[in-house]
DOTOR-354063 format. One record per residue: x, y negated, z negated of N, C-alpha, C in turn; residue in three letters. Coordinates in pm, whole numbers, plus 50000, padded with zeros to 5 digits. Example, Ala and Ser with C-alpha at 12.3 -4.5 7.8 and 13.67 -1.06 7.14 Angstrom:
REM residues 2
513195056949220512305045049220513205033049220ala/512855022549292513675010649286512904999749213ser/
***
This chain:
REM residues 74
975659427066636975879416866547974739415966432unk/974189429066361973239429766297973419425666144unk/974549423166105975019419565959974969404065940unk/974919396066066975129384566038974169374965963unk/972779382065973971739377765876972319377165711unk/973229382065712973579380665568974079365165536unk/974489359765641975039345965628973869334265628unk/973959326865510972999314865456973609303965479unk/972889294165488973299279265495972149273465431unk/972349267465320971619260265231972259247265216unk/971449233465262972319219965234972419217565090unk/971969225864998972139221264864972929232264801unk/973459238164858974549246964801975989249264895unk/976889245064837978279244864885978679234764991unk/977669224164989977699214465083977219214865215unk/976519225565218975529230565327976599241565422unk/977829247665380978569254565434978119267965433unk/978249278465536977909290865558978539298965422unk/977569305665358977749313765260977189328665272unk/977619334665189977279350465206975829353965105unk/974829355465157973739359165066972949349665007unk/973249339064994972999326264902973879327364782unk/974929332764802975839333064675976709322264716unk/977459316364604978359306664623979779312264673unk/979759319664777980809325564824980699321064983unk/981429312265019981649308365164982419317765230unk/981779316465377982649323865456983689322565497unk/984359308765478985379304065475986679309765353unk/985909313665258986539320365125987019333865152unk/986049341465234986399355465245987499354865390unk/987129348265484988319346265596989429346065549unk/989379335565448990989330865396991529342965329unk/990979350465243991199362365173991889372665295unk/990959374465358991439384165480992829381365549unk/992809366265568993889363265659995109362365580unk/995129362365449996139362765330996639375165318unk/995989387165396996399400165381995559406965301unk/994479402465204993709411265098992959420565201unk/992809434265134992139444165207990819442165163unk/989839447265221988219447865187988119452165061unk/988959462964998988599467364896989029458564778unk/990129451964797990689441664720989609431864681unk/989079426364806987889418364770986969419864688unk/986409434464738985209438764662985579440864501unk/986609443464494987059446964361986909435264269unk/987569423264338987579410864268986409401264259unk/985539406964363984119400264382983069412564373unk/982779417864274982009428164256980369428664321unk/980079416364326978729412464370978639412564538unk/979759411064587979679413564738979789429264779unk/979299429564896979209445064947980119442365084unk/980219454965117981239458665237980659452765353unk/979019452465342978579445965496978489433265464unk/978909425165368978979412965347980559407365435unk/981479415665422982569412665499982369415265621unk/981759424865665981399427265799980739414265868unk/979819409765787978839399365853979919383365864unk/980719384065736981739372965770982439371265900unk/982899385065945983799387166067982769383366183unk/981499388466190980889386766280980419371966310unk/980009365466208979669351766200981039344766273unk/982039344766219983079339866273983339340866397unk/983479353366458983429355166592982299348666693unk/980999348566610980419340766697980529324466706unk/980959321766602981269306366623982319302966683unk/983419312566730984349308966844983999313067001unk/982959319567005982399322467126981609310167188unk/982239299967246981569289267281981589286467436unk/980809283667490980969283767647982039274467669unk/982949272467795983869265767818983479258367945unk/983249244867945982799237168062983999230468143unk/983589232668267984809229168371984239216968443unk/985299209268461985099195468544984709199768690unk/983739194368770983559196168905984409190368971unk/
***
């Protein structure tokens, strides 16, 4: 999970939501584009300041967020 360092959180930007490399592009925005069926190539064309590694970082970050421990009652 080496690309996740591209994800930044700044309380003064985008309400403190995770963004890509300090840009005003939220992780959520990229995930929604992918979920809507956009390809990496389409995203990179629409946002030329993004890099393919940014999209990989977004997916890695999302995967880390859903990988939480499951607590079981005793």
